[in-house]
KOLDREN-408449 format. One line per 2 residues: for each residue y negated, x negated, z of N, C-alpha, C, O, CB. Coordinates in nm, 4 decimals, always signed. Glycine has a CB too. Layout:
REM KOLDREN-408449
Y:X:Z:Y:X:Z:Y:X:Z:Y:X:Z:Y:X:Z ~ ...
//
This chain:
REM KOLDREN-408449
-11.0569:-11.1852:+11.4644:-11.0405:-11.0534:+11.5205:-11.0185:-11.0695:+11.6707:-10.9372:-11.1517:+11.7128:-10.9226:-10.9770:+11.4528 ~ -11.0892:-10.9929:+11.7504:-11.0748:-11.0012:+11.8960:-11.0118:-10.8733:+11.9491:-11.0325:-10.7647:+11.8950:-11.2117:-11.0262:+11.9638
-10.9344:-10.8885:+12.0565:-10.8687:-10.7760:+12.1211:-10.8684:-10.7987:+12.2715:-10.8788:-10.9120:+12.3184:-10.7244:-10.7573:+12.0676 ~ -10.8564:-10.6903:+12.3462:-10.8487:-10.6967:+12.4916:-10.7040:-10.7179:+12.5331:-10.6125:-10.6609:+12.4737:-10.9063:-10.5683:+12.5563
-10.6838:-10.8002:+12.6358:-10.5491:-10.8296:+12.6835:-10.5525:-10.8540:+12.8335:-10.6587:-10.8737:+12.8927:-10.4896:-10.9517:+12.6099 ~ -10.4341:-10.8521:+12.8937:-10.4187:-10.8844:+13.0347:-10.3150:-10.9957:+13.0459:-10.2070:-10.9870:+12.9874:-10.3768:-10.7584:+13.1183
-10.3482:-11.0996:+13.1210:-10.2568:-11.2118:+13.1395:-10.1425:-11.1671:+13.2299:-10.1655:-11.1214:+13.3419:-10.3307:-11.3354:+13.1996 ~ -10.0184:-11.1804:+13.1807:-9.9021:-11.1420:+13.2605:-9.8452:-11.2594:+13.3381:-9.8168:-11.2475:+13.4573:-9.7949:-11.0828:+13.1716
-9.8283:-11.3738:+13.2706:-9.7769:-11.4929:+13.3395:-9.8168:-11.6155:+13.2600:-9.8596:-11.6055:+13.1450:-9.6217:-11.4865:+13.3571 ~ -9.8024:-11.7314:+13.3225:-9.8370:-11.8570:+13.2579:-9.7115:-11.9290:+13.2117:-9.6074:-11.9237:+13.2772:-9.9178:-11.9461:+13.3524
-9.7228:-11.9963:+13.0980:-9.6124:-12.0779:+13.0475:-9.6237:-12.2180:+13.1074:-9.7283:-12.2547:+13.1610:-9.6133:-12.0838:+12.8908 ~ -9.5172:-12.2949:+13.0983:-9.5183:-12.4292:+13.1553:-9.6196:-12.5211:+13.0883:-9.6725:-12.6120:+13.1523:-9.3812:-12.4899:+13.1453
-9.6471:-12.4984:+12.9603:-9.7401:-12.5851:+12.8874:-9.8857:-12.5440:+12.9066:-9.9737:-12.6026:+12.8435:-9.7065:-12.5842:+12.7395 ~ -9.9139:-12.4465:+12.9909:-10.0504:-12.4025:+13.0170:-10.0919:-12.2799:+12.9377:-10.1942:-12.2182:+12.9673:-10.1445:-12.5132:+12.9879
-10.0126:-12.2442:+12.8365:-10.0416:-12.1219:+12.7619:-10.0190:-12.0020:+12.8528:-9.9644:-12.0151:+12.9623:-9.9533:-12.1118:+12.6341 ~ -10.0616:-11.8852:+12.8065:-10.0460:-11.7630:+12.8844:-9.9730:-11.6583:+12.8017:-9.9933:-11.6479:+12.6808:-10.1830:-11.7095:+12.9310
-9.8888:-11.5818:+12.8674:-9.8285:-11.4651:+12.8044:-9.9196:-11.3484:+12.8373:-9.9409:-11.3156:+12.9540:-9.6798:-11.4401:+12.8540 ~ -9.9734:-11.2857:+12.7331:-10.0706:-11.1788:+12.7526:-10.0203:-11.0505:+12.6888:-9.9518:-11.0527:+12.5865:-10.2073:-11.2178:+12.6942
-10.0556:-10.9387:+12.7510:-10.0259:-10.8062:+12.6950:-10.1505:-10.7629:+12.6193:-10.2556:-10.7383:+12.6786:-9.9859:-10.7006:+12.8077 ~ -10.1369:-10.7540:+12.4861:-10.2480:-10.7186:+12.3988:-10.2425:-10.5693:+12.3730:-10.1394:-10.5162:+12.3318:-10.2435:-10.7988:+12.2653
-10.3533:-10.5022:+12.3973:-10.3615:-10.3587:+12.3739:-10.4141:-10.3353:+12.2332:-10.5260:-10.3746:+12.2002:-10.4523:-10.2894:+12.4796 ~ -10.3322:-10.2708:+12.1506:-10.3676:-10.2477:+12.0113:-10.4537:-10.1238:+11.9998:-10.4254:-10.0208:+12.0610:-10.2421:-10.2340:+11.9244
-10.5596:-10.1349:+11.9206:-10.6536:-10.0242:+11.9024:-10.5945:-9.9183:+11.8115:-10.5163:-9.9478:+11.7211:-10.7863:-10.0746:+11.8450 ~ -10.6331:-9.7951:+11.8371:-10.5933:-9.6859:+11.7491:-10.6916:-9.6780:+11.6334:-10.7942:-9.7459:+11.6335:-10.5871:-9.5509:+11.8260
-10.6603:-9.5961:+11.5361:-10.7457:-9.5819:+11.4184:-10.8824:-9.5255:+11.4538:-10.9800:-9.5516:+11.3835:-10.6786:-9.4930:+11.3157 ~ -10.8909:-9.4479:+11.5626:-11.0196:-9.3879:+11.5991:-11.0993:-9.4779:+11.6925:-11.2027:-9.4359:+11.7444:-10.9977:-9.2520:+11.6647
-11.0539:-9.5998:+11.7147:-11.1229:-9.6976:+11.7993:-11.1512:-9.6422:+11.9386:-11.2580:-9.6654:+11.9952:-11.2536:-9.7411:+11.7335 ~ -11.0553:-9.5695:+11.9926:-11.0599:-9.5133:+12.1277:-11.1622:-9.4029:+12.1445:-11.1937:-9.3668:+12.2579:-11.0887:-9.6213:+12.2259
-11.2159:-9.3473:+12.0361:-11.3034:-9.2310:+12.0433:-11.2158:-9.1097:+12.0137:-11.2368:-9.0390:+11.9152:-11.4256:-9.2419:+11.9421 ~ -11.1176:-9.0868:+12.1003:-11.0158:-8.9843:+12.0748:-11.0743:-8.8440:+12.0644:-11.0167:-8.7581:+11.9977:-10.9116:-8.9871:+12.1842
-11.1875:-8.8198:+12.1291:-11.2488:-8.6873:+12.1191:-11.2926:-8.6591:+11.9755:-11.2955:-8.5437:+11.9325:-11.3692:-8.6761:+12.2149 ~ -11.3264:-8.7636:+11.9024:-11.3709:-8.7460:+11.7652:-11.2547:-8.7180:+11.6703:-11.2754:-8.6591:+11.5642:-11.4463:-8.8686:+11.7195
-11.1346:-8.7582:+11.7057:-11.0204:-8.7357:+11.6160:-10.9248:-8.6333:+11.6773:-10.8055:-8.6352:+11.6468:-10.9457:-8.8692:+11.5875 ~ -10.9733:-8.5465:+11.7606:-10.8966:-8.4382:+11.8248:-10.7896:-8.4890:+11.9200:-10.6976:-8.4148:+11.9546:-10.8318:-8.3517:+11.7196
-10.8001:-8.6136:+11.9628:-10.7072:-8.6662:+12.0610:-10.5660:-8.6841:+12.0116:-10.4732:-8.6854:+12.0924:-10.7053:-8.5787:+12.1772 ~ -10.5458:-8.6981:+11.8815:-10.4102:-8.7115:+11.8282:-10.3680:-8.8565:+11.8135:-10.2599:-8.8840:+11.7614:-10.3999:-8.6422:+11.6946
-10.4508:-8.9496:+11.8583:-10.4177:-9.0909:+11.8387:-10.3112:-9.1385:+11.9372:-10.2533:-9.2452:+11.9168:-10.5430:-9.1764:+11.8528 ~ -10.2843:-9.0642:+12.0413:-10.1770:-9.0999:+12.1332:-10.2191:-9.2065:+12.2319:-10.3362:-9.2437:+12.2405:-10.0566:-9.1467:+12.0567
-10.1219:-9.2544:+12.3055:-10.1472:-9.3541:+12.4087:-10.1657:-9.4915:+12.3467:-10.1272:-9.5161:+12.2324:-10.0328:-9.3567:+12.5105 ~ -10.2258:-9.5803:+12.4251:-10.2441:-9.7180:+12.3797:-10.1080:-9.7847:+12.3659:-10.0199:-9.7694:+12.4505:-10.3347:-9.7976:+12.4777
-10.0935:-9.8594:+12.2565:-9.9723:-9.9384:+12.2388:-10.0052:-10.0815:+12.2771:-10.1202:-10.1244:+12.2676:-9.9181:-9.9296:+12.0918 ~ -9.9047:-10.1547:+12.3200:-9.9291:-10.2932:+12.3572:-9.8113:-10.3802:+12.3149:-9.6983:-10.3335:+12.3010:-9.9535:-10.3054:+12.5087
-9.8417:-10.5082:+12.2948:-9.7391:-10.6085:+12.2669:-9.7667:-10.7276:+12.3574:-9.8802:-10.7491:+12.3997:-9.7381:-10.6507:+12.1149 ~ -9.6639:-10.8038:+12.3865:-9.6810:-10.9249:+12.4660:-9.6641:-11.0452:+12.3747:-9.5644:-11.0576:+12.3036:-9.5798:-10.9298:+12.5844
-9.7640:-11.1346:+12.3779:-9.7638:-11.2532:+12.2930:-9.8032:-11.3743:+12.3765:-9.8585:-11.3613:+12.4857:-9.8599:-11.2358:+12.1721 ~ -9.7734:-11.4923:+12.3225:-9.8152:-11.6158:+12.3873:-9.9493:-11.6566:+12.3282:-9.9663:-11.6576:+12.2063:-9.7085:-11.7290:+12.3695
-10.0445:-11.6901:+12.4149:-10.1793:-11.7265:+12.3706:-10.2179:-11.8612:+12.4294:-10.1782:-11.8958:+12.5406:-10.2822:-11.6183:+12.4114 ~ -10.2955:-11.9363:+12.3535:-10.3508:-12.0608:+12.4059:-10.4498:-12.0235:+12.5151:-10.5219:-11.9243:+12.5039:-10.4192:-12.1467:+12.2927
-10.4527:-12.1040:+12.6208:-10.5303:-12.0692:+12.7398:-10.6293:-12.1801:+12.7761:-10.6162:-12.2403:+12.8827:-10.4365:-12.0417:+12.8581 ~ -10.7280:-12.2088:+12.6906:-10.8216:-12.3170:+12.7220:-10.9126:-12.2853:+12.8401:-10.9686:-12.3770:+12.9002:-10.9059:-12.3478:+12.6014
-10.9287:-12.1578:+12.8748:-11.0148:-12.1180:+12.9861:-10.9390:-12.1110:+13.1181:-10.9984:-12.0831:+13.2223:-11.0787:-11.9838:+12.9568 ~ -10.8102:-12.1357:+13.1147:-10.7230:-12.1346:+13.2334:-10.7270:-12.0020:+13.3081:-10.7451:-11.9976:+13.4298:-10.7627:-12.2464:+13.3277
-10.7098:-11.8946:+13.2328:-10.7036:-11.7611:+13.2938:-10.5781:-11.7515:+13.3794:-10.4770:-11.8156:+13.3506:-10.7047:-11.6490:+13.1848 ~ -10.5853:-11.6715:+13.4843:-10.4731:-11.6555:+13.5767:-10.4040:-11.5217:+13.5534:-10.4635:-11.4308:+13.4955:-10.5210:-11.6662:+13.7229
-10.2793:-11.5086:+13.5976:-10.2105:-11.3801:+13.5841:-10.2918:-11.2679:+13.6476:-10.3453:-11.2826:+13.7575:-10.0711:-11.3870:+13.6480 ~ -10.3001:-11.1552:+13.5764:-10.3756:-11.0405:+13.6226:-10.5168:-11.0344:+13.5660:-10.5823:-10.9305:+13.5746:-10.3817:-11.0416:+13.7710
-10.5643:-11.1442:+13.5083:-10.6993:-11.1461:+13.4519:-10.7049:-11.0646:+13.3238:-10.6143:-11.0715:+13.2408:-10.7447:-11.2901:+13.4249 ~ -10.8112:-10.9877:+13.3082:-10.8353:-10.9202:+13.1815:-10.9131:-11.0182:+13.0944:-11.0141:-11.0736:+13.1378:-10.9135:-10.7838:+13.2009
-10.8665:-11.0393:+12.9728:-10.9249:-11.1398:+12.8849:-10.9483:-11.0823:+12.7451:-10.8977:-10.9757:+12.7100:-10.8341:-11.2635:+12.8773 ~ -11.0259:-11.1561:+12.6676:-11.0427:-11.1257:+12.5265:-10.9697:-11.2348:+12.4498:-10.9949:-11.3535:+12.4704:-11.1951:-11.1169:+12.4856
-10.8793:-11.1946:+12.3616:-10.8066:-11.2911:+12.2787:-10.8537:-11.2783:+12.1351:-10.8969:-11.1718:+12.0908:-10.6528:-11.2691:+12.2881 ~ -10.8445:-11.3889:+12.0638:-10.8896:-11.3920:+11.9257:-10.7770:-11.4422:+11.8359:-10.7028:-11.5334:+11.8721:-11.0149:-11.4809:+11.9111
-10.7660:-11.3817:+11.7198:-10.6742:-11.4287:+11.6170:-10.7551:-11.4545:+11.4915:-10.8638:-11.3996:+11.4736:-10.5594:-11.3257:+11.5905 ~ -10.7013:-11.5382:+11.4056:-10.7697:-11.5666:+11.2799:-10.7731:-11.4393:+11.1961:-10.6683:-11.3829:+11.1645:-10.6995:-11.6824:+11.2025
-10.8905:-11.3946:+11.1606:-10.9058:-11.2720:+11.0827:-10.8402:-11.2847:+10.9465:-10.7866:-11.1866:+10.8949:-11.0531:-11.2375:+11.0664 ~ -10.8431:-11.4031:+10.8871:-10.7851:-11.4225:+10.7540:-10.6362:-11.3880:+10.7529:-10.5882:-11.3261:+10.6579:-10.8057:-11.5673:+10.7074
-10.5638:-11.4265:+10.8555:-10.4206:-11.3959:+10.8627:-10.3938:-11.2472:+10.8703:-10.3006:-11.1969:+10.8075:-10.3588:-11.4641:+10.9820 ~ -10.4751:-11.1769:+10.9468:-10.4590:-11.0324:+10.9613:-10.4913:-10.9623:+10.8302:-10.4208:-10.8695:+10.7906:-10.5487:-10.9788:+11.0742
-10.5969:-11.0057:+10.7629:-10.6366:-10.9446:+10.6362:-10.5306:-10.9695:+10.5289:-10.4988:-10.8797:+10.4509:-10.7731:-10.9995:+10.5902 ~ -10.4765:-11.0903:+10.5249:-10.3713:-11.1217:+10.4273:-10.2482:-11.0352:+10.4511:-10.1886:-10.9845:+10.3561:-10.3333:-11.2708:+10.4346
-10.2103:-11.0184:+10.5762:-10.0937:-10.9355:+10.6073:-10.1182:-10.7901:+10.5681:-10.0296:-10.7250:+10.5126:-10.0596:-10.9448:+10.7568 ~ -10.2374:-10.7392:+10.5964:-10.2696:-10.6011:+10.5596:-10.2705:-10.5841:+10.4085:-10.2213:-10.4836:+10.3572:-10.4053:-10.5600:+10.6178
-10.3258:-10.6808:+10.3371:-10.3275:-10.6740:+10.1910:-10.1859:-10.6731:+10.1361:-10.1554:-10.5981:+10.0433:-10.4064:-10.7918:+10.1320 ~ -10.1003:-10.7552:+10.1923:-9.9607:-10.7595:+10.1482:-9.8929:-10.6253:+10.1693:-9.8281:-10.5732:+10.0785:-9.8841:-10.8691:+10.2227
-9.9072:-10.5698:+10.2870:-9.8388:-10.4457:+10.3215:-9.8888:-10.3271:+10.2389:-9.8101:-10.2399:+10.2022:-9.8564:-10.4164:+10.4692 ~ -10.0184:-10.3233:+10.2098:-10.0732:-10.2083:+10.1382:-10.0773:-10.2266:+9.9867:-10.0531:-10.1312:+9.9128:-10.2113:-10.1797:+10.1881
-10.1071:-10.3463:+9.9397:-10.1279:-10.3654:+9.7964:-10.0005:-10.3958:+9.7179:-9.9894:-10.3559:+9.6019:-10.2252:-10.4757:+9.7754 ~ -9.9046:-10.4652:+9.7781:-9.7830:-10.4994:+9.7044:-9.7046:-10.3746:+9.6604:-9.6659:-10.3669:+9.5438:-9.6939:-10.5889:+9.7904
-9.6798:-10.2780:+9.7475:-9.6113:-10.1567:+9.7010:-9.6899:-10.0825:+9.5923:-9.6307:-10.0296:+9.4982:-9.5865:-10.0632:+9.8186 ~ -9.8216:-10.0785:+9.6049:-9.9037:-10.0131:+9.5040:-9.8930:-10.0853:+9.3698:-9.8835:-10.0212:+9.2651:-10.0498:-10.0075:+9.5498
-9.8944:-10.2174:+9.3730:-9.8813:-10.2953:+9.2495:-9.7458:-10.2701:+9.1835:-9.7385:-10.2550:+9.0616:-9.8991:-10.4456:+9.2784 ~ -9.6388:-10.2655:+9.2626:-9.5054:-10.2373:+9.2076:-9.5007:-10.0968:+9.1476:-9.4427:-10.0772:+9.0408:-9.3971:-10.2521:+9.3173
-9.5609:-9.9994:+9.2150:-9.5639:-9.8624:+9.1654:-9.6348:-9.8569:+9.0304:-9.5823:-9.7989:+8.9353:-9.6336:-9.7695:+9.2667 ~ -9.7528:-9.9164:+9.0214:-9.8279:-9.9139:+8.8963:-9.7551:-9.9887:+8.7852:-9.7526:-9.9430:+8.6710:-9.9661:-9.9737:+8.9169
-9.6962:-10.1028:+8.8178:-9.6235:-10.1799:+8.7172:-9.5052:-10.1001:+8.6624:-9.4800:-10.1016:+8.5420:-9.5747:-10.3130:+8.7767 ~ -9.4335:-10.0314:+8.7489:-9.3188:-9.9519:+8.7046:-9.3628:-9.8352:+8.6178:-9.2978:-9.8044:+8.5179:-9.2399:-9.9005:+8.8249
-9.4736:-9.7692:+8.6552:-9.5252:-9.6579:+8.5745:-9.5714:-9.7065:+8.4377:-9.5414:-9.6438:+8.3360:-9.6412:-9.5878:+8.6471 ~ -9.6438:-9.8173:+8.4347:-9.6919:-9.8716:+8.3073:-9.5758:-9.9167:+8.2203:-9.5765:-9.8944:+8.0992:-9.7879:-9.9887:+8.3315
-9.4763:-9.9799:+8.2809:-9.3579:-10.0225:+8.2056:-9.2862:-9.9019:+8.1459:-9.2437:-9.9061:+8.0305:-9.2618:-10.1021:+8.2959 ~ -9.2726:-9.7952:+8.2232:-9.2106:-9.6727:+8.1725:-9.2894:-9.6137:+8.0575:-9.2306:-9.5642:+7.9614:-9.1974:-9.5701:+8.2836
-9.4204:-9.6181:+8.0653:-9.5058:-9.5666:+7.9582:-9.4936:-9.6508:+7.8320:-9.4845:-9.5966:+7.7218:-9.6514:-9.5621:+8.0039 ~ -9.4934:-9.7833:+7.8473:-9.4814:-9.8738:+7.7330:-9.3475:-9.8551:+7.6626:-9.3391:-9.8647:+7.5402:-9.4976:-10.0196:+7.7780
-9.2434:-9.8287:+7.7400:-9.1097:-9.8094:+7.6827:-9.0909:-9.6694:+7.6251:-8.9855:-9.6393:+7.5691:-9.0038:-9.8356:+7.7882 ~ -9.1927:-9.5828:+7.6385:-9.1869:-9.4489:+7.5811:-9.1039:-9.3502:+7.6599:-9.0520:-9.2540:+7.6032:-9.1341:-9.4565:+7.4445
-9.0903:-9.3722:+7.7900:-9.0117:-9.2821:+7.8747:-9.0874:-9.1512:+7.8950:-9.2093:-9.1456:+7.8790:-8.9801:-9.3484:+8.0115 ~ -9.0146:-9.0473:+7.9301:-9.0780:-8.9187:+7.9596:-9.1587:-8.9302:+8.0883:-9.1445:-9.0270:+8.1631:-8.9720:-8.8058:+7.9715
-9.2431:-8.8312:+8.1134:-9.3251:-8.8331:+8.2346:-9.2394:-8.8309:+8.3601:-9.2714:-8.8955:+8.4599:-9.4208:-8.7148:+8.2355 ~ -9.1309:-8.7564:+8.3539:-9.0398:-8.7515:+8.4693:-8.9791:-8.8889:+8.4942:-8.9711:-8.9335:+8.6087:-8.9278:-8.6470:+8.4466
-8.9367:-8.9558:+8.3881:-8.8789:-9.0899:+8.4022:-8.9840:-9.1884:+8.4525:-8.9534:-9.2766:+8.5327:-8.8205:-9.1385:+8.2676 ~ -9.1072:-9.1734:+8.4057:-9.2151:-9.2607:+8.4541:-9.2407:-9.2388:+8.6025:-9.2611:-9.3344:+8.6773:-9.3443:-9.2360:+8.3746
-9.2395:-9.1134:+8.6448:-9.2598:-9.0818:+8.7866:-9.1470:-9.1387:+8.8713:-9.1717:-9.1937:+8.9786:-9.2697:-8.9300:+8.8073 ~ -9.0231:-9.1259:+8.8240:-8.9089:-9.1819:+8.8965:-8.9153:-9.3348:+8.8994:-8.8817:-9.3972:+9.0001:-8.7768:-9.1357:+8.8324
-8.9588:-9.3946:+8.7875:-8.9754:-9.5402:+8.7841:-9.0834:-9.5826:+8.8841:-9.0682:-9.6828:+8.9539:-9.0123:-9.5882:+8.6406 ~ -9.1922:-9.5055:+8.8905:-9.2982:-9.5349:+8.9870:-9.2487:-9.5257:+9.1296:-9.2831:-9.6097:+9.2127:-9.4149:-9.4406:+8.9675
-9.1683:-9.4247:+9.1591:-9.1111:-9.4107:+9.2931:-9.0201:-9.5287:+9.3242:-9.0231:-9.5833:+9.4345:-9.0331:-9.2783:+9.3056 ~ -8.9389:-9.5677:+9.2259:-8.8524:-9.6850:+9.2448:-8.9344:-9.8113:+9.2661:-8.8994:-9.8954:+9.3490:-8.7595:-9.7032:+9.1243
-9.0444:-9.8249:+9.1908:-9.1318:-9.9402:+9.2086:-9.1959:-9.9423:+9.3459:-9.2094:-10.0479:+9.4077:-9.2388:-9.9412:+9.1026 ~ -9.2355:-9.8243:+9.3936:-9.2943:-9.8145:+9.5276:-9.1938:-9.8579:+9.6339:-9.2273:-9.9347:+9.7241:-9.3420:-9.6706:+9.5555
-9.0716:-9.8090:+9.6230:-8.9686:-9.8473:+9.7202:-8.9374:-9.9964:+9.7121:-8.9203:-10.0621:+9.8147:-8.8407:-9.7659:+9.6973 ~ -8.9298:-10.0502:+9.5893:-8.9050:-10.1940:+9.5730:-9.0205:-10.2752:+9.6305:-8.9983:-10.3797:+9.6917:-8.8844:-10.2291:+9.4241
-9.1438:-10.2280:+9.6114:-9.2597:-10.2967:+9.6672:-9.2608:-10.2956:+9.8185:-9.2978:-10.3944:+9.8818:-9.3858:-10.2345:+9.6160 ~ -9.2201:-10.1832:+9.8767:-9.2108:-10.1753:+10.0240:-9.1051:-10.2716:+10.0765:-9.1268:-10.3400:+10.1766:-9.1777:-10.0309:+10.0693
-8.9911:-10.2767:+10.0092:-8.8838:-10.3678:+10.0509:-8.9291:-10.5133:+10.0370:-8.9014:-10.5955:+10.1243:-8.7557:-10.3431:+9.9671 ~ -8.9985:-10.5452:+9.9275:-9.0479:-10.6815:+9.9075:-9.1512:-10.7179:+10.0135:-9.1481:-10.8285:+10.0675:-9.1086:-10.6967:+9.7673
-9.2421:-10.6265:+10.0437:-9.3441:-10.6528:+10.1458:-9.2807:-10.6746:+10.2823:-9.3231:-10.7626:+10.3572:-9.4442:-10.5371:+10.1527 ~ -9.1785:-10.5944:+10.3154:-9.1105:-10.6111:+10.4447:-9.0398:-10.7460:+10.4524:-9.0456:-10.8138:+10.5550:-9.0093:-10.4975:+10.4675
-8.9730:-10.7849:+10.3438:-8.9018:-10.9136:+10.3431:-8.9997:-11.0304:+10.3539:-8.9761:-11.1243:+10.4299:-8.8169:-10.9277:+10.2150 ~ -9.1084:-11.0250:+10.2790:-9.2079:-11.1326:+10.2843:-9.2740:-11.1371:+10.4216:-9.2984:-11.2453:+10.4750:-9.3147:-11.1137:+10.1742
-9.3030:-11.0211:+10.4787:-9.3644:-11.0150:+10.6110:-9.2739:-11.0780:+10.7168:-9.3216:-11.1518:+10.8031:-9.3958:-10.8698:+10.6484 ~ -9.1442:-11.0496:+10.7106:-9.0500:-11.1104:+10.8057:-9.0503:-11.2619:+10.7922:-9.0501:-11.3340:+10.8920:-8.9076:-11.0557:+10.7839
-9.0507:-11.3095:+10.6691:-9.0509:-11.4536:+10.6451:-9.1781:-11.5175:+10.6989:-9.1726:-11.6216:+10.7644:-9.0364:-11.4830:+10.4955 ~ -9.2926:-11.4558:+10.6717:-9.4208:-11.5115:+10.7154:-9.4307:-11.5122:+10.8669:-9.4754:-11.6110:+10.9251:-9.5374:-11.4321:+10.6555
-9.3895:-11.4031:+10.9326:-9.3979:-11.3968:+11.0793:-9.3112:-11.5025:+11.1448:-9.3491:-11.5598:+11.2469:-9.3567:-11.2587:+11.1292 ~ -9.1947:-11.5288:+11.0864:-9.1051:-11.6291:+11.1431:-9.1576:-11.7693:+11.1168:-9.1483:-11.8566:+11.2031:-8.9640:-11.6139:+11.0856
-9.2130:-11.7914:+10.9974:-9.2579:-11.9238:+10.9565:-9.3960:-11.9585:+11.0137:-9.4181:-12.0711:+11.0584:-9.2610:-11.9324:+10.8049 ~ -9.4889:-11.8616:+11.0124:-9.6261:-11.8850:+11.0573:-9.6766:-11.7662:+11.1371:-9.7527:-11.6850:+11.0845:-9.7186:-11.9119:+10.9377
-9.6362:-11.7543:+11.2628:-9.6832:-11.6400:+11.3422:-9.8328:-11.6506:+11.3706:-9.8904:-11.7593:+11.3673:-9.6052:-11.6307:+11.4744 ~ -9.8946:-11.5360:+11.3984:-10.0364:-11.5359:+11.4343:-10.0558:-11.6127:+11.5643:-9.9771:-11.5995:+11.6580:-10.0903:-11.3910:+11.4479
-10.1608:-11.6926:+11.5686:-10.1924:-11.7671:+11.6897:-10.3028:-11.6945:+11.7652:-10.4070:-11.6617:+11.7086:-10.2347:-11.9126:+11.6564 ~ -10.2792:-11.6701:+11.8918:-10.3761:-11.6038:+11.9783:-10.4397:-11.7087:+12.0682:-10.3721:-11.8009:+12.1138:-10.3091:-11.4907:+12.0626
-10.5704:-11.6950:+12.0942:-10.6419:-11.7856:+12.1833:-10.7294:-11.7022:+12.2755:-10.8002:-11.6124:+12.2300:-10.7271:-11.8891:+12.1031 ~ -10.7247:-11.7318:+12.4047:-10.8113:-11.6639:+12.5011:-10.9514:-11.7220:+12.4857:-10.9712:-11.8426:+12.4999:-10.7583:-11.6804:+12.6488
-11.0489:-11.6351:+12.4565:-11.1858:-11.6814:+12.4331:-11.2830:-11.6358:+12.5411:-11.3953:-11.6858:+12.5482:-11.2338:-11.6329:+12.2989 ~ -11.2408:-11.5407:+12.6258:-11.3308:-11.4915:+12.7309:-11.2484:-11.4304:+12.8426:-11.1464:-11.3660:+12.8181:-11.4319:-11.3874:+12.6744
-11.2934:-11.4511:+12.9655:-11.2324:-11.3869:+13.0823:-11.3307:-11.2833:+13.1335:-11.4479:-11.3132:+13.1563:-11.1958:-11.4915:+13.1945 ~ -11.2813:-11.1594:+13.1516:-11.3658:-11.0523:+13.2047:-11.3785:-11.0744:+13.3545:-11.2831:-11.0518:+13.4288:-11.3067:-10.9097:+13.1727
-11.4939:-11.1177:+13.3988:-11.5169:-11.1552:+13.5402:-11.4953:-11.0382:+13.6358:-11.4408:-11.0568:+13.7445:-11.6589:-11.2092:+13.5579 ~ -11.5381:-10.9162:+13.5961:-11.5251:-10.8014:+13.6864:-11.3799:-10.7722:+13.7171:-11.3441:-10.7497:+13.8327:-11.5910:-10.6780:+13.6262
-11.2968:-10.7723:+13.6164:-11.1547:-10.7423:+13.6366:-11.0898:-10.8514:+13.7193:-11.0072:-10.8225:+13.8059:-11.0817:-10.7272:+13.5016 ~ -11.1256:-10.9759:+13.6942:-11.0666:-11.0871:+13.7659:-11.1043:-11.0811:+13.9141:-11.0210:-11.1102:+14.0000:-11.1112:-11.2202:+13.7041
-11.2272:-11.0442:+13.9446:-11.2731:-11.0387:+14.0842:-11.2037:-10.9258:+14.1603:-11.1882:-10.9342:+14.2822:-11.4260:-11.0198:+14.0899 ~ -11.1616:-10.8198:+14.0896:-11.0978:-10.7077:+14.1553:-10.9549:-10.7370:+14.1944:-10.8967:-10.6644:+14.2750:-11.1020:-10.5879:+14.0673
-10.8974:-10.8418:+14.1390:-10.7549:-10.8717:+14.1662:-10.7383:-10.9588:+14.2865:-10.6258:-10.9931:+14.3229:-10.6900:-10.9390:+14.0471
//
């Protein structure tokens, strides 16, 4: 997965601290979604700098797509799986529809809590690695 970023400063080991601009759901075609996507959000991360970009350079950074897809699957599918498991368990046990619905809600909340806990563990243990893969020459020349 590639994203646009701006190099803020260099680390002692040659890596760069970059401000990554996160895309909105409408992929910046705000006129198509009535302009409700809001302002661009950004995060600052450390990226490998094999191209030796300098502070102020606009760059393209890349992350492993597999890591992003796994994280998205965890966040979206785990709560759904807990919800369905709780509903099915309630049905197998012969609970009323109201009890099944409440069990499903409890399963959804438990799944969200589990996904958040696992996500925290994964981010601390194996954070996403960013690598600068391209320097935007026009932006660099303007600085």
